[in-house]
OpenMM code with the backbone's topology and positions (N, CA, C; nanometers):
from openmm import Vec3, app, unit

residues = "MET LEU GLY PHE PHE GLN LYS GLU ASN GLY ASN TRP LEU ILE GLY ASN CYS GLY HIS GLU ILE ILE GLY SER LEU TYR ASP LEU ILE PRO ARG ASN GLU LEU TYR ASP GLU ASN ASP GLN ILE LYS ILE PRO GLU GLU ILE ASN GLY VAL LYS VAL VAL GLY ILE ALA ASP ASP GLU TYR LEU GLU SER GLU ASN PHE VAL PHE ASP ASP TYR PRO VAL SER PHE THR LYS GLU SER PHE SER LYS ALA ILE ASP TYR CYS GLU GLU TYR GLY TRP HIS LYS HIS PRO GLU PHE ARG GLN ALA GLU GLU LYS ILE LYS ASN ILE VAL PHE LEU".split()
positions = [
    Vec3(16.6554, 9.2818, 19.1185),
    Vec3(16.5490, 9.2464, 19.2130),
    Vec3(16.6110, 9.0828, 19.2589),
    Vec3(16.5745, 9.0711, 19.4096),
    Vec3(16.6196, 8.9283, 19.4300),
    Vec3(16.5030, 8.8356, 19.4237),
    Vec3(16.5300, 8.7569, 19.3470),
    Vec3(16.4052, 8.6272, 19.3576),
    Vec3(16.4440, 8.5157, 19.4713),
    Vec3(16.3511, 8.4431, 19.4568),
    Vec3(16.3240, 8.3493, 19.5774),
    Vec3(16.2197, 8.2566, 19.5252),
    Vec3(16.2630, 8.1161, 19.4448),
    Vec3(16.1537, 7.9982, 19.4236),
    Vec3(16.1872, 7.8709, 19.4515),
    Vec3(16.0967, 7.8237, 19.4822),
    Vec3(16.1074, 7.6712, 19.5178),
    Vec3(16.1236, 7.5583, 19.3877),
    Vec3(16.1663, 7.5133, 19.3945),
    Vec3(16.2146, 7.4228, 19.2564),
    Vec3(16.1362, 7.2987, 19.2816),
    Vec3(16.0790, 7.2394, 19.1485),
    Vec3(16.0251, 7.1192, 19.1479),
    Vec3(16.0733, 6.9743, 19.2756),
    Vec3(16.2165, 6.9873, 19.3007),
    Vec3(16.2626, 6.8577, 19.3824),
    Vec3(16.2262, 6.8886, 19.5368),
    Vec3(16.1727, 7.0477, 19.5603),
    Vec3(16.1601, 7.0906, 19.6847),
    Vec3(16.2820, 7.1811, 19.7495),
    Vec3(16.3786, 7.1797, 19.6540),
    Vec3(16.4989, 7.2598, 19.6884),
    Vec3(16.4309, 7.3985, 19.6646),
    Vec3(16.5211, 7.5043, 19.7090),
    Vec3(16.5036, 7.6572, 19.7026),
    Vec3(16.6129, 7.7085, 19.6051),
    Vec3(16.5795, 7.8185, 19.5370),
    Vec3(16.6635, 7.9003, 19.4315),
    Vec3(16.6587, 8.0337, 19.4927),
    Vec3(16.7833, 8.1452, 19.5152),
    Vec3(16.8109, 8.2481, 19.5111),
    Vec3(16.8893, 8.3112, 19.4429),
    Vec3(16.8257, 8.4280, 19.3933),
    Vec3(16.9661, 8.4806, 19.3096),
    Vec3(16.8671, 8.6188, 19.2497),
    Vec3(16.9899, 8.7148, 19.1735),
    Vec3(16.9484, 8.8177, 19.1013),
    Vec3(16.8503, 8.7801, 18.9733),
    Vec3(16.7450, 8.8674, 18.9731),
    Vec3(16.6436, 8.8400, 18.8379),
    Vec3(16.5652, 8.9658, 18.8329),
    Vec3(16.5315, 8.9492, 18.6919),
    Vec3(16.4620, 9.0411, 18.6607),
    Vec3(16.3397, 8.9932, 18.5832),
    Vec3(16.2765, 9.1068, 18.4943),
    Vec3(16.1534, 9.0430, 18.4454),
    Vec3(16.2166, 9.0020, 18.2812),
    Vec3(16.1470, 8.8931, 18.2261),
    Vec3(16.2109, 8.8377, 18.1050),
    Vec3(16.1659, 8.9437, 17.9823),
    Vec3(16.2775, 8.9474, 17.9049),
    Vec3(16.2592, 9.0673, 17.8113),
    Vec3(16.1693, 8.9880, 17.6947),
    Vec3(16.0838, 9.0676, 17.6389),
    Vec3(16.0178, 9.0015, 17.5100),
    Vec3(16.0742, 9.0267, 17.3809),
    Vec3(16.1138, 9.1406, 17.3907),
    Vec3(16.1795, 9.2108, 17.2552),
    Vec3(16.2124, 9.3676, 17.2481),
    Vec3(16.2277, 9.3982, 17.1525),
    Vec3(16.2744, 9.5491, 17.1305),
    Vec3(16.1360, 9.5980, 17.0756),
    Vec3(16.0606, 9.6626, 17.1268),
    Vec3(15.9113, 9.7663, 17.1001),
    Vec3(15.9400, 9.7776, 16.9619),
    Vec3(16.0527, 9.8599, 16.8974),
    Vec3(16.0762, 9.8520, 16.7669),
    Vec3(16.0823, 9.7552, 16.6873),
    Vec3(16.1217, 9.6553, 16.7388),
    Vec3(16.1026, 9.5116, 16.6386),
    Vec3(15.9625, 9.4853, 16.6519),
    Vec3(15.8915, 9.4751, 16.7351),
    Vec3(15.7924, 9.4156, 16.7795),
    Vec3(15.6553, 9.5001, 16.7364),
    Vec3(15.6445, 9.6303, 16.7459),
    Vec3(15.5043, 9.7065, 16.7256),
    Vec3(15.5426, 9.7988, 16.5832),
    Vec3(15.4449, 9.7955, 16.4894),
    Vec3(15.4449, 9.9090, 16.3653),
    Vec3(15.4787, 10.0581, 16.4040),
    Vec3(15.5441, 10.0639, 16.3263),
    Vec3(15.6053, 10.2309, 16.3711),
    Vec3(15.4533, 10.3349, 16.3973),
    Vec3(15.3595, 10.2721, 16.3021),
    Vec3(15.2310, 10.3531, 16.3011),
    Vec3(15.1457, 10.3415, 16.3886),
    Vec3(15.1461, 10.2387, 16.4981),
    Vec3(15.1209, 10.2407, 16.6226),
    Vec3(15.1994, 10.2092, 16.7646),
    Vec3(15.3101, 10.2856, 16.7275),
    Vec3(15.4178, 10.2746, 16.8521),
    Vec3(15.3927, 10.4040, 16.9389),
    Vec3(15.3386, 10.5102, 16.9015),
    Vec3(15.3406, 10.6382, 16.9455),
    Vec3(15.1592, 10.6774, 16.9552),
    Vec3(15.1202, 10.7400, 17.0776),
    Vec3(14.9975, 10.7882, 17.0877),
    Vec3(14.9805, 10.9483, 17.0379),
    Vec3(14.8518, 10.9913, 17.0645),
    Vec3(14.8455, 11.1526, 16.9989),
    Vec3(14.9056, 11.2324, 17.0506),
    Vec3(15.0171, 11.2275, 17.1549),
    Vec3(15.0793, 11.3113, 17.2265),
    Vec3(15.2543, 11.2711, 17.2013),
    Vec3(15.2624, 11.2120, 17.0954),
    Vec3(15.3975, 11.1206, 17.0795),
    Vec3(15.4830, 11.0564, 17.1959),
    Vec3(15.3830, 11.0109, 17.2768),
    Vec3(15.4448, 10.9118, 17.3848),
    Vec3(15.3982, 10.7741, 17.3736),
    Vec3(15.5482, 10.6752, 17.3784),
    Vec3(15.5246, 10.5347, 17.3575),
    Vec3(15.3678, 10.4706, 17.3825),
    Vec3(15.3177, 10.3903, 17.3447),
    Vec3(15.1938, 10.3402, 17.3715),
    Vec3(15.2766, 10.1958, 17.4319),
    Vec3(15.2594, 10.1465, 17.5336),
    Vec3(15.3298, 10.0072, 17.5862),
    Vec3(15.1968, 9.9278, 17.5622),
    Vec3(15.1966, 9.8320, 17.5288),
    Vec3(15.0765, 9.7328, 17.4867),
    Vec3(15.0318, 9.6594, 17.5994),
    Vec3(14.9256, 9.5927, 17.6575),
    Vec3(14.9235, 9.5339, 17.7430),
    Vec3(14.9582, 9.3630, 17.7207),
    Vec3(14.9411, 9.3287, 17.6062),
    Vec3(14.9999, 9.2099, 17.5436),
    Vec3(15.0420, 9.2140, 17.4084),
    Vec3(15.1250, 9.1565, 17.3821),
    Vec3(15.1954, 9.1095, 17.2339),
    Vec3(15.2257, 8.9605, 17.2048),
    Vec3(15.1749, 8.9291, 17.1099),
    Vec3(15.1964, 8.8030, 17.0612),
    Vec3(15.1786, 8.7220, 17.1826),
    Vec3(15.0602, 8.7256, 17.2499),
    Vec3(15.0176, 8.6340, 17.3647),
    Vec3(15.0449, 8.6329, 17.4884),
    Vec3(15.1589, 8.7305, 17.5022),
    Vec3(15.2644, 8.7346, 17.5961),
    Vec3(15.2235, 8.8719, 17.6642),
    Vec3(15.1741, 8.8938, 17.8302),
    Vec3(15.1485, 8.9980, 17.8747),
    Vec3(15.2646, 9.0882, 17.8987),
    Vec3(15.2425, 9.2272, 17.8861),
    Vec3(15.3472, 9.3151, 17.8987),
    Vec3(15.3773, 9.3741, 18.0378),
    Vec3(15.4521, 9.4000, 18.0937),
    Vec3(15.4311, 9.4343, 18.2457),
    Vec3(15.5085, 9.5559, 18.2785),
    Vec3(15.6005, 9.5800, 18.1523),
    Vec3(15.6615, 9.7160, 18.1738),
    Vec3(15.7805, 9.7251, 18.0693),
    Vec3(15.8651, 9.8032, 18.0595),
    Vec3(15.9579, 9.8422, 17.9643),
    Vec3(16.0939, 9.8591, 18.0368),
    Vec3(16.2075, 9.8104, 17.9522),
    Vec3(16.3597, 9.8158, 17.9931),
    Vec3(16.4024, 9.9321, 17.9246),
    Vec3(16.5002, 10.0097, 17.9642),
    Vec3(16.5877, 10.0739, 17.8843),
    Vec3(16.5268, 10.1536, 17.7635),
    Vec3(16.3890, 10.2328, 17.8378),
    Vec3(16.3223, 10.2963, 17.6853),
    Vec3(16.2941, 10.2162, 17.5758),
    Vec3(16.3384, 10.0468, 17.5796),
    Vec3(16.3017, 10.0153, 17.4563),
    Vec3(16.2844, 9.8776, 17.4437),
    Vec3(16.3038, 9.8011, 17.5626),
    Vec3(16.2657, 9.6496, 17.5832),
    Vec3(16.1231, 9.6023, 17.6813),
    Vec3(16.0340, 9.5556, 17.5932),
    Vec3(15.9125, 9.5161, 17.6871),
    Vec3(15.9591, 9.4024, 17.7602),
    Vec3(15.8807, 9.4143, 17.8415),
    Vec3(15.9475, 9.3105, 17.9959),
    Vec3(15.7876, 9.2280, 18.0011),
    Vec3(15.8084, 9.0841, 18.0100),
    Vec3(15.6823, 9.0100, 18.0525),
    Vec3(15.6590, 8.9980, 18.1845),
    Vec3(15.5590, 8.9037, 18.2210),
    Vec3(15.5279, 8.8998, 18.3969),
    Vec3(15.6482, 8.7880, 18.4486),
    Vec3(15.7172, 8.7103, 18.3714),
    Vec3(15.8060, 8.5920, 18.3900),
    Vec3(15.9250, 8.6588, 18.4335),
    Vec3(15.9752, 8.5810, 18.5431),
    Vec3(16.1403, 8.6369, 18.6345),
    Vec3(16.2247, 8.5275, 18.5380),
    Vec3(16.3288, 8.6010, 18.5046),
    Vec3(16.4481, 8.5012, 18.4987),
    Vec3(16.5715, 8.5765, 18.5792),
    Vec3(16.6775, 8.4641, 18.6441),
    Vec3(16.7719, 8.4814, 18.6791),
    Vec3(16.8801, 8.5525, 18.6018),
    Vec3(16.9507, 8.6548, 18.6445),
    Vec3(17.0380, 8.7384, 18.5996),
    Vec3(17.1883, 8.6536, 18.5754),
    Vec3(17.2059, 8.5949, 18.6860),
    Vec3(17.3132, 8.5400, 18.6585),
    Vec3(17.2789, 8.4043, 18.7282),
    Vec3(17.4124, 8.3040, 18.8043),
    Vec3(17.3813, 8.2091, 18.8409),
    Vec3(17.2959, 8.1802, 18.9791),
    Vec3(17.1894, 8.1535, 19.0029),
    Vec3(17.1252, 8.1464, 19.1393),
    Vec3(17.1841, 8.0309, 19.2267),
    Vec3(17.1889, 8.0337, 19.3612),
    Vec3(17.2186, 7.9843, 19.4260),
    Vec3(17.0984, 7.8545, 19.4596),
    Vec3(17.1231, 7.7073, 19.4785),
    Vec3(17.0320, 7.6330, 19.5101),
    Vec3(17.0400, 7.5760, 19.6736),
    Vec3(16.9721, 7.5804, 19.7562),
    Vec3(16.9855, 7.5581, 19.8870),
    Vec3(16.8627, 7.4623, 19.9501),
    Vec3(16.8904, 7.4362, 20.0591),
    Vec3(16.7669, 7.3626, 20.1226),
    Vec3(16.7585, 7.4306, 20.2874),
    Vec3(16.6957, 7.3776, 20.3763),
    Vec3(16.6759, 7.4180, 20.4981),
    Vec3(16.8170, 7.4061, 20.5544),
    Vec3(16.8439, 7.2609, 20.5639),
    Vec3(16.9862, 7.2594, 20.5971),
    Vec3(17.1111, 7.3337, 20.5422),
    Vec3(17.1049, 7.3723, 20.4338),
    Vec3(17.1818, 7.4954, 20.3953),
    Vec3(17.1472, 7.5860, 20.3520),
    Vec3(17.0709, 7.6217, 20.4432),
    Vec3(17.0099, 7.7932, 20.4484),
    Vec3(17.1290, 7.8818, 20.4445),
    Vec3(17.2380, 7.8731, 20.4912),
    Vec3(17.3555, 7.9712, 20.5080),
    Vec3(17.4146, 8.0166, 20.3689),
    Vec3(17.3575, 7.9046, 20.2585),
    Vec3(17.4290, 7.9035, 20.1212),
    Vec3(17.3834, 8.0414, 20.0822),
    Vec3(17.2441, 8.0741, 20.1030),
    Vec3(17.1270, 8.1926, 20.0696),
    Vec3(17.1652, 8.3075, 20.1223),
    Vec3(17.2257, 8.3113, 20.2522),
    Vec3(17.2727, 8.4109, 20.2974),
    Vec3(17.3968, 8.4571, 20.2602),
    Vec3(17.4681, 8.3786, 20.2411),
    Vec3(17.6454, 8.4253, 20.1847),
    Vec3(17.5905, 8.4612, 20.0385),
    Vec3(17.4870, 8.4184, 19.9703),
    Vec3(17.4905, 8.4578, 19.8336),
    Vec3(17.4155, 8.6471, 19.8392),
    Vec3(17.3375, 8.6758, 19.9113),
    Vec3(17.2921, 8.7756, 19.9324),
    Vec3(17.4076, 8.8943, 19.9916),
    Vec3(17.5067, 8.8306, 20.1096),
    Vec3(17.5864, 8.9146, 20.1449),
    Vec3(17.7029, 8.9405, 20.0124),
    Vec3(17.7290, 8.8655, 19.9455),
    Vec3(17.8312, 8.8387, 19.8053),
    Vec3(17.7680, 8.9663, 19.7257),
    Vec3(17.6528, 8.9718, 19.6907),
    Vec3(17.5777, 9.0460, 19.5992),
    Vec3(17.5168, 9.2101, 19.6883),
    Vec3(17.5760, 9.2195, 19.8105),
    Vec3(17.5381, 9.3051, 19.8855),
    Vec3(17.3751, 9.3300, 19.9288),
    Vec3(17.3151, 9.2524, 19.9129),
    Vec3(17.1830, 9.2633, 19.9301),
    Vec3(17.1586, 9.2805, 20.1031),
    Vec3(17.2291, 9.2448, 20.1926),
    Vec3(17.2319, 9.2526, 20.3235),
    Vec3(17.2579, 9.3830, 20.3903),
    Vec3(17.2949, 9.4750, 20.2659),
    Vec3(17.3009, 9.6557, 20.2792),
    Vec3(17.1491, 9.6817, 20.2698),
    Vec3(17.0692, 9.6503, 20.1993),
    Vec3(16.9220, 9.6808, 20.1640),
    Vec3(16.8483, 9.6753, 20.3161),
    Vec3(16.7994, 9.8182, 20.3219),
    Vec3(16.7564, 9.8461, 20.4717),
    Vec3(16.6020, 9.7623, 20.5183),
    Vec3(16.5550, 9.6692, 20.4125),
    Vec3(16.4565, 9.5769, 20.4188),
    Vec3(16.4962, 9.4338, 20.4487),
    Vec3(16.6171, 9.4147, 20.4086),
    Vec3(16.6937, 9.2849, 20.4090),
    Vec3(16.6416, 9.1767, 20.5273),
    Vec3(16.6494, 9.2342, 20.6548),
    Vec3(16.6433, 9.1644, 20.7330),
    Vec3(16.4754, 9.1355, 20.7568),
    Vec3(16.4104, 9.1921, 20.7183),
    Vec3(16.2218, 9.1462, 20.7219),
    Vec3(16.2436, 9.0460, 20.6248),
    Vec3(16.3002, 9.0716, 20.4747),
    Vec3(16.2813, 8.9919, 20.3876),
    Vec3(16.3587, 8.8269, 20.4457),
    Vec3(16.4783, 8.8571, 20.5061),
    Vec3(16.5295, 8.7452, 20.5514),
    Vec3(16.4609, 8.6404, 20.6479),
    Vec3(16.3946, 8.7250, 20.7023),
    Vec3(16.2636, 8.6636, 20.8184),
    Vec3(16.1601, 8.6023, 20.7443),
    Vec3(16.0973, 8.6549, 20.6424),
    Vec3(16.0290, 8.5672, 20.5517),
    Vec3(16.0440, 8.4875, 20.4705),
    Vec3(16.1759, 8.4818, 20.4598),
    Vec3(16.1981, 8.3588, 20.3433),
    Vec3(16.2394, 8.2556, 20.4608),
    Vec3(16.2514, 8.2724, 20.5915),
    Vec3(16.3381, 8.1729, 20.6837),
    Vec3(16.1753, 8.1198, 20.7158),
    Vec3(16.0971, 8.1791, 20.7237),
    Vec3(15.9597, 8.1544, 20.7782),
    Vec3(15.8586, 8.0367, 20.6701),
    Vec3(15.9275, 8.0898, 20.5450),
    Vec3(15.8605, 7.9839, 20.4302),
    Vec3(15.9388, 7.8384, 20.4226),
    Vec3(16.0733, 7.8665, 20.4514),
    Vec3(16.1875, 7.7373, 20.4233),
    Vec3(16.1862, 7.6598, 20.5386),
    Vec3(16.1458, 7.6948, 20.6388),
    Vec3(16.1294, 7.6149, 20.7822),
    Vec3(16.0148, 7.5955, 20.7736),
    Vec3(15.8836, 7.5979, 20.7396),
    Vec3(15.7615, 7.5664, 20.7637),
    Vec3(15.7684, 7.4376, 20.7991),
] * unit.nanometer
topology = app.Topology()
chain = topology.addChain("A")
for resn in residues:
    res = topology.addResidue(resn, chain)
    for name in ("N", "CA", "C"):
        topology.addAtom(name, app.Element.getBySymbol(name[0]), res)
C-alpha cells in the first residue's frame, strides 16, 4: 500500500508501507488457544496490549500501526514532484485510482 504522512517538521513522507508485524501467532498464542472448534485459526482482537487488525502470510499478526517497507521520500509543496517521481518509480501511477489519489494528496499538501 502507498503511505502518505505528515512529519512533525511539516514536511511530508510518501512510500510503500504495510501494517507493522507484531509477531508469529505460533510464538505468541498458546497452541491450545490457537484454533476454534472448527480447527480454524482464531485471530485475537488484541495481544500484549496491541490491537490486531489482520494476519499476513497465514502466520504473522499485524497491528494497526503502519511502517514503511523501504525508504520513503520526504517532500514539501515546493518539491511535490519528488512524490510523483517516487510513485512512478514504483509503478503506482499505473493503478486505476492513482490520479484520484494524487488529487487528494495535492488538496492536502497545498492547503
